[in-house]
Structure formats: structure tokens, C-alpha cells
C-alpha positions as CSV (number, residue, x, y, z in Angstrom):
1,X,-13.9,-69.8,-92.8
2,X,-14.3,-73.6,-92.3
3,X,-11.0,-74.4,-93.9
4,X,-9.3,-71.9,-91.6
5,X,-11.0,-73.5,-88.6
6,X,-9.8,-76.9,-89.7
7,X,-6.2,-75.6,-89.9
8,X,-6.4,-74.0,-86.5
9,X,-7.8,-77.3,-85.0
10,X,-4.9,-79.2,-86.6
11,X,-2.4,-76.7,-85.3
12,X,-3.9,-76.9,-81.8
13,X,-3.5,-80.7,-81.8
14,X,0.0,-80.4,-83.1
15,X,1.0,-78.1,-80.3
16,X,-0.5,-80.5,-77.8
17,X,1.7,-83.3,-79.2
18,X,4.8,-81.0,-79.1
19,X,4.2,-80.2,-75.5
20,X,4.3,-83.9,-74.6
21,X,7.9,-84.2,-75.9
22,X,10.3,-83.9,-72.9
23,X,13.0,-82.1,-75.0
24,X,10.8,-79.1,-75.5
25,X,11.2,-78.2,-71.8
26,X,14.9,-77.6,-72.4
27,X,14.1,-74.5,-74.5
28,X,12.1,-72.1,-72.2
29,X,11.7,-69.5,-75.0
30,X,10.1,-72.0,-77.4
31,X,8.0,-73.5,-74.6
32,X,6.6,-70.1,-73.7
33,X,5.8,-69.4,-77.3
34,X,4.0,-72.8,-77.8
35,X,2.1,-72.4,-74.5
36,X,0.9,-69.0,-75.5
37,X,-0.1,-70.1,-79.0
38,X,-2.0,-73.0,-77.5
39,X,-3.8,-70.7,-75.1
40,X,-4.7,-68.3,-77.9
41,X,-6.2,-71.1,-80.0
42,X,-8.1,-72.9,-77.3
43,X,-11.2,-70.7,-77.3
44,X,-11.8,-70.9,-81.1
45,X,-10.9,-74.6,-81.4
46,X,-13.2,-75.5,-78.4
47,X,-16.0,-73.5,-79.9
48,X,-15.5,-75.1,-83.4
49,X,-15.7,-78.5,-81.9
50,X,-18.8,-77.6,-80.0
51,X,-20.2,-76.4,-83.3
52,X,-19.4,-79.8,-84.9
53,X,-21.1,-81.6,-82.1
54,X,-24.2,-79.5,-82.6
55,X,-24.2,-80.6,-86.3
56,X,-24.0,-84.2,-85.1
57,X,-26.9,-83.7,-82.6
58,X,-29.0,-82.1,-85.4
59,X,-28.4,-85.1,-87.7
60,X,-29.4,-87.5,-85.0
61,X,-32.5,-85.6,-84.0
62,X,-33.6,-85.4,-87.7
63,X,-33.4,-89.2,-87.9
64,X,-35.6,-89.6,-84.8
65,X,-38.3,-87.0,-85.8
66,X,-39.9,-89.5,-88.1
67,X,-40.5,-91.9,-85.2
68,X,-44.0,-91.2,-83.8
69,X,-43.0,-92.2,-80.3
70,X,-39.9,-90.0,-80.2
71,X,-41.1,-87.2,-82.4
72,X,-41.9,-84.6,-79.6
73,X,-38.6,-85.2,-77.7
74,X,-36.6,-85.3,-81.0
75,X,-38.2,-82.0,-82.2
76,X,-37.3,-80.3,-78.9
77,X,-33.7,-81.5,-79.1
78,X,-33.6,-80.4,-82.7
79,X,-34.8,-76.9,-81.9
80,X,-32.3,-76.7,-79.0
81,X,-29.4,-77.9,-81.2
82,X,-30.3,-75.5,-84.0
83,X,-30.4,-72.5,-81.6
84,X,-27.0,-73.5,-80.1
85,X,-25.5,-74.0,-83.5
86,X,-26.6,-70.4,-84.5
87,X,-25.1,-69.0,-81.3
88,X,-21.8,-70.9,-81.8
89,X,-21.7,-69.7,-85.4
90,X,-21.9,-66.0,-84.3
91,X,-19.3,-66.7,-81.6
92,X,-16.9,-68.3,-84.2
93,X,-17.2,-65.2,-86.4
94,X,-16.1,-63.0,-83.5
95,X,-13.3,-65.4,-82.5
96,X,-11.9,-65.4,-86.0
97,X,-11.7,-61.6,-86.1
98,X,-8.1,-60.1,-86.3
99,X,-6.8,-60.1,-82.7
100,X,-4.7,-57.5,-81.1
101,X,-1.4,-59.3,-80.5
102,X,-0.9,-57.4,-77.2
103,X,-4.2,-58.4,-75.6
104,X,-2.7,-61.0,-73.3
105,X,0.1,-58.8,-72.1
106,X,0.7,-57.0,-68.8
107,X,0.3,-53.2,-69.1
108,X,2.0,-50.1,-67.9
109,X,-0.5,-47.3,-67.1
110,X,0.5,-43.7,-66.8
111,X,-1.8,-41.1,-65.2
112,X,-1.1,-37.4,-65.4
113,X,-3.0,-34.4,-64.0
114,X,-4.2,-32.2,-66.9
115,X,-6.1,-28.9,-67.1
116,X,-7.5,-27.7,-63.8
117,X,-4.6,-27.3,-61.3
118,X,-5.0,-29.0,-58.0
119,X,-8.4,-30.3,-58.9
120,X,-7.0,-32.2,-61.9
121,X,-4.4,-33.7,-59.5
122,X,-7.1,-34.8,-57.1
123,X,-9.0,-36.4,-60.0
124,X,-5.9,-38.2,-61.2
125,X,-5.6,-39.7,-57.7
126,X,-9.2,-40.8,-57.9
127,X,-8.4,-42.5,-61.3
128,X,-5.5,-44.3,-59.8
129,X,-7.7,-45.6,-56.9
130,X,-10.4,-46.6,-59.5
131,X,-7.9,-48.6,-61.6
132,X,-6.3,-50.2,-58.5
133,X,-9.7,-51.4,-57.3
134,X,-10.7,-52.6,-60.8
135,X,-7.4,-54.6,-61.1
136,X,-8.1,-56.2,-57.7
137,X,-11.6,-57.2,-58.8
138,X,-10.2,-58.8,-61.9
139,X,-7.5,-60.7,-59.9
140,X,-4.7,-58.6,-61.4
141,X,-1.6,-57.5,-59.4
142,X,-0.7,-53.8,-59.4
143,X,3.0,-52.8,-59.1
144,X,3.6,-49.1,-58.4
145,X,6.5,-47.6,-60.4
146,X,6.3,-43.9,-59.8
147,X,3.9,-41.8,-57.7
148,X,4.4,-38.0,-57.4
149,X,1.7,-36.6,-55.1
150,X,0.7,-33.1,-54.0
151,X,0.2,-31.6,-50.5
152,X,-3.6,-32.0,-50.8
153,X,-3.4,-35.6,-51.7
154,X,-3.6,-35.2,-55.5
155,X,-1.3,-36.9,-58.0
156,X,0.9,-35.0,-60.5
157,X,1.8,-38.3,-62.1
158,X,1.4,-42.0,-61.3
159,X,2.9,-44.9,-63.2
160,X,2.1,-48.5,-62.4
161,X,2.2,-51.9,-64.0
162,X,-0.8,-54.2,-64.0
163,X,0.1,-57.9,-64.1
164,X,-2.4,-60.6,-65.2
165,X,-3.7,-62.5,-68.2
166,X,-5.5,-60.3,-70.6
167,X,-4.7,-57.1,-68.7
168,X,-4.0,-55.1,-71.9
169,X,-7.3,-56.3,-73.5
170,X,-9.2,-54.6,-70.6
171,X,-7.0,-51.5,-69.9
172,X,-6.3,-50.5,-73.6
173,X,-9.7,-48.7,-73.8
174,X,-8.6,-46.3,-71.0
175,X,-6.0,-44.5,-73.0
176,X,-7.0,-40.9,-73.6
177,X,-8.3,-37.7,-71.9
178,X,-10.7,-38.2,-69.0
179,X,-12.8,-35.1,-68.0
180,X,-14.4,-34.5,-64.6
181,X,-17.2,-32.1,-63.7
182,X,-17.7,-31.5,-60.0
183,X,-17.5,-29.0,-57.2
184,X,-13.8,-29.1,-56.0
185,X,-13.0,-29.5,-52.4
186,X,-11.1,-26.2,-52.7
187,X,-14.2,-24.4,-54.0
188,X,-16.0,-22.4,-51.4
189,X,-18.7,-21.0,-53.7
190,X,-20.2,-24.4,-54.7
191,X,-19.5,-23.9,-58.4
192,X,-18.9,-26.9,-60.7
193,X,-15.5,-26.9,-62.3
194,X,-14.3,-28.9,-65.3
195,X,-10.8,-30.5,-65.1
196,X,-9.0,-33.2,-67.0
197,X,-6.4,-36.0,-66.5
198,X,-4.7,-38.1,-69.2
199,X,-4.2,-41.8,-69.1
200,X,-1.7,-43.7,-71.3
201,X,-1.7,-47.5,-71.6
202,X,1.3,-49.4,-72.9
203,X,1.8,-53.1,-73.4
204,X,4.7,-54.5,-71.4
205,X,7.6,-55.5,-73.6
206,X,8.4,-59.2,-73.6
207,X,11.4,-61.0,-75.2
208,X,9.2,-63.7,-76.5
209,X,7.2,-61.7,-79.1
210,X,8.8,-58.3,-79.7
211,X,12.0,-57.2,-81.3
212,X,12.9,-54.4,-79.0
213,X,13.9,-55.4,-75.5
214,X,15.4,-53.2,-72.7
215,X,18.9,-54.6,-73.5
216,X,18.5,-53.6,-77.1
217,X,18.3,-49.9,-76.4
218,X,21.5,-48.0,-77.2
219,X,22.6,-46.5,-73.9
220,X,24.4,-43.7,-75.8
221,X,21.0,-42.3,-76.6
222,X,19.9,-42.3,-73.0
223,X,20.6,-39.8,-70.3
224,X,20.4,-41.1,-66.8
225,X,19.5,-38.8,-63.9
226,X,19.4,-39.9,-60.2
227,X,17.6,-38.1,-57.4
228,X,16.2,-38.5,-54.0
229,X,12.7,-40.2,-53.9
230,X,9.8,-38.1,-52.7
231,X,6.3,-38.9,-51.5
232,X,5.1,-42.3,-50.4
233,X,7.8,-44.8,-50.4
234,X,9.0,-46.0,-47.1
235,X,12.1,-45.3,-45.0
236,X,14.4,-44.9,-47.9
237,X,12.7,-41.7,-49.1
238,X,14.9,-38.6,-49.1
239,X,17.9,-40.6,-47.6
240,X,19.6,-41.9,-50.8
241,X,19.5,-40.9,-54.4
242,X,17.7,-44.1,-55.4
243,X,15.2,-42.6,-57.8
244,X,16.0,-42.8,-61.5
245,X,14.9,-40.8,-64.5
246,X,15.8,-41.8,-68.0
247,X,15.6,-39.4,-71.0
248,X,15.8,-40.9,-74.5
249,X,17.5,-38.2,-76.4
250,X,16.4,-39.0,-80.0
251,X,12.7,-39.0,-79.1
252,X,12.5,-36.9,-75.9
253,X,10.7,-39.7,-74.1
254,X,11.1,-39.4,-70.3
255,X,10.5,-42.2,-67.7
256,X,11.1,-42.3,-64.0
257,X,10.8,-44.8,-61.1
258,X,11.3,-44.2,-57.4
259,X,9.3,-46.9,-55.7
260,X,12.1,-49.5,-55.2
261,X,14.7,-49.2,-52.5
262,X,17.8,-49.5,-54.7
263,X,18.9,-47.4,-57.6
264,X,19.6,-50.6,-59.6
265,X,16.0,-51.9,-59.3
266,X,14.6,-48.5,-60.2
267,X,16.9,-48.3,-63.3
268,X,15.8,-51.8,-64.4
269,X,12.1,-50.8,-64.2
270,X,12.8,-47.6,-66.1
271,X,14.5,-49.5,-68.9
272,X,11.4,-51.7,-69.2
273,X,9.1,-48.7,-69.3
274,X,11.3,-47.0,-71.9
275,X,11.3,-50.1,-74.1
276,X,7.6,-50.2,-73.9
277,X,7.2,-46.6,-74.9
278,X,9.6,-46.9,-77.8
279,X,7.8,-49.9,-79.1
280,X,4.4,-48.2,-78.7
281,X,5.7,-45.1,-80.5
282,X,6.9,-47.2,-83.5
283,X,3.7,-49.3,-83.5
284,X,1.6,-46.1,-83.7
285,X,3.8,-44.7,-86.5
286,X,3.4,-47.9,-88.6
287,X,-0.3,-48.2,-87.9
288,X,-0.9,-44.6,-88.7
289,X,0.7,-45.0,-92.1
290,X,-1.0,-48.2,-93.0
291,X,-4.5,-48.1,-91.4
292,X,-5.3,-44.4,-90.8
293,X,-8.4,-44.5,-93.0
294,X,-9.7,-47.8,-91.5
295,X,-8.8,-47.4,-87.9
296,X,-11.7,-48.3,-85.6
297,X,-13.2,-45.5,-83.6
298,X,-12.9,-47.6,-80.4
299,X,-9.6,-48.0,-78.7
300,X,-7.5,-46.1,-81.2
301,X,-5.4,-44.8,-78.2
302,X,-5.0,-41.2,-79.5
303,X,-3.8,-39.2,-76.5
304,X,-5.7,-36.0,-77.5
305,X,-9.1,-37.7,-77.5
306,X,-11.6,-36.9,-74.8
307,X,-12.9,-40.4,-74.2
308,X,-15.0,-40.0,-71.0
309,X,-16.7,-37.5,-68.8
310,X,-17.3,-38.1,-65.1
311,X,-20.2,-35.8,-64.1
312,X,-20.6,-35.9,-60.3
313,X,-23.6,-33.5,-60.0
314,X,-25.6,-35.7,-62.4
315,X,-24.2,-38.9,-60.9
316,X,-23.2,-40.4,-64.3
317,X,-20.1,-41.4,-66.3
318,X,-20.4,-40.9,-70.1
319,X,-18.1,-42.7,-72.5
320,X,-18.1,-40.6,-75.7
321,X,-16.9,-43.5,-77.9
322,X,-20.0,-45.5,-77.4
323,X,-22.5,-44.9,-80.2
324,X,-25.5,-46.7,-78.8
325,X,-28.1,-45.6,-76.4
326,X,-26.3,-47.1,-73.3
327,X,-23.4,-44.8,-72.9
328,X,-24.0,-43.6,-69.4
329,X,-23.0,-45.4,-66.2
330,X,-23.4,-45.0,-62.5
331,X,-20.6,-42.8,-61.2
332,X,-20.3,-44.3,-57.7
333,X,-19.9,-47.9,-59.1
334,X,-17.4,-46.7,-61.7
335,X,-15.2,-44.8,-59.2
336,X,-15.2,-47.9,-57.0
337,X,-13.7,-50.0,-59.8
338,X,-16.7,-51.4,-61.5
339,X,-15.4,-50.7,-65.1
340,X,-16.5,-54.0,-66.7
341,X,-19.8,-52.7,-68.0
342,X,-18.0,-49.9,-69.9
343,X,-15.2,-52.0,-71.1
344,X,-17.6,-54.8,-72.2
345,X,-19.7,-52.3,-74.2
346,X,-16.5,-50.9,-75.9
347,X,-15.3,-54.4,-76.7
348,X,-18.6,-55.4,-78.2
349,X,-18.7,-52.2,-80.3
350,X,-15.2,-52.8,-81.5
351,X,-16.1,-56.4,-82.5
352,X,-19.2,-55.2,-84.3
353,X,-17.1,-52.6,-86.2
354,X,-14.6,-55.3,-87.2
355,X,-17.4,-57.6,-88.3
356,X,-18.8,-54.9,-90.5
357,X,-15.4,-54.2,-92.0
358,X,-14.8,-57.9,-92.7
359,X,-18.2,-58.1,-94.4
360,X,-17.5,-55.1,-96.6
361,X,-14.0,-56.2,-97.5
């Protein structure tokens, strides 16, 4: 562990020196890669150096403890430094855990109404609102790609991109089946209905760190359909065939975008979405073959998992992946975008699982 930390600290300093060389700015791709690597290393290196300082503080305090006049003060400083050293050690163990390479990426989120007819579409619209509010609270930017609504204000499908540092690390836990239990607006008898909506979360493809880019897709494998946009979208709606749908024939993957004014812009966004989906499908295939027996329970992303229940009569949201006592959350807060308590709990549980596996390995 300590040798690895020394290597990371040396690499961090090396990157800092490279970024001071003017020639590096002539190569944008290399510059982006180095800047990203520096950012990824910063937390662990800063924590490691804080740990080293604690060791120095402890050594100095031990020297002063034998001085009768400074004994009490030195002992207090010694206790404080030891407690801080222990905390930093635990933090370093977490920081050294294998990291999801997609965590810092932007994400594409897809919401679909599931079982329950119009009520599932209304719930899907509520989920879109919840995620938009959460993104705003985190300082992320939401870019709507495709929004197909219903007459009652529900959503058949909504696709959007969330732009911001660490967006995937927060949204990746949302992938799966979301279940709602409530009295629908269309229910006159006051009976509670159960409906579902599905959420898929894909990391955005970037040239810097993935092999498959939009321009790498063989267009002979893609069928392109154009049609008139519908729903919210501005003056261009229903006037021109600006909306685009791409069908990847070998896999059957379908993506669509209708939120931009020009067909060219919508096609470009569709290509980005298709590249992300193809990359995600290949990643899941490889991970399934290699790590199926050791896959963590949290954040596995399987589309058929019921991950969460939103129970309106009982005013609670239950995340079924959480194994501790605290798996229920206030539904009003959650629906208004306060997702951090759930995501923080899932993150901590995932880290604990990885620590356990690293200890057993």
C-alpha cells in the first residue's frame, strides 16, 4: 500500500512538471489526458501527504511529552494527531479501491414508462422532474435529447444528458426499475395502484479514453429515419422532418432525438447516444463474463432489477439495494431532487463491499 502511494505521489509530481512545459499545450488530446489523470490523483496524493504530516506531528509531540512544562499540551496534540492519522488511514484505504473509470464522465439518462399505463407515464414524468432538480442542486447542466409526452402530461420516453464533473458517479446508481405505489389521478375509487418506470444510465463516450467514437460506427449497419418532431420543442415542431431515429441493425439498438431545430444537430446527438449504448453493451458483456461471480450488489446496472419503491401513502422511498437499517427516505424530499442521502448510502455500501473483497483476496 505504501509503495503504491509513493508511486502515485511521484506520478502526480511528474504530471505537474509536464504541464509546465509549453509544448504540451500544442497537443490538446495529451493535455486533456494529463489534466484528467492529475485530477484523479489529487485526492489520494493530498490525503497521503496529510497522513505523512500527521506522522511528523506525532513524532514532534512524543519528543515534547517528556517535558514537564509542555506535557499536557503535547499530550493533547499527540491524541489529536493520532486520531487524525487513523481517520486518514481509513480514507486512504477507500481512495485506493479500484475506481470506475467512467465516474467523472457526463451521462445519458433514459426514462421509459413501464407497467401501469398512463400512471406509469405520469410517474416517468415525475422521475424526469426529480432528476432535473437533483442535477440543478449539484450544479450540473441538463440537456434534453428526446421527450415524448402524453395527453395527460406523462412521459412515454425521456432522454437527456447530464453534464458535470462526476455526473456518472452520482447517476449510475439510478439504473434499474423504479416502482411507485400511489392513488393515480385517474383513479376515482381511491385505490392504490402499483406502476413502474425504467431508468438506464450510460456514460458519455469521449475520444480521450474510449476506443469507440461516433465516427467509428459503420454507417452501413445503421438505418436512419427522419420524422416530424412532436411534443414540447418550440416553433419547429411539426413543420419540418427534423427529428432523427437511428436503428443499429446488428444489435437492434434504437435511439432518437428531436429537441434540436436542425436534422443535422439531431443526427449528431443520436450518433453520440448510439456510440454510448454500443460501448455500454460491450462493457456489460465483458464484465459479465469476467466478474459475474464477484459483481457487487450495488450499482450493477441490471435493467431487470427493482431497485427502489416510491410509496406515497406511507410517505417513504425504499431503496432495496441497501442492506442496513436506514433504507427508507422521505418521499417529498426525494421527489424534489434530494437524492444525495440515498446515493451517499449506496456509495458507502459499495465501498464497504469492495473493502471486504480486497481483504478477502
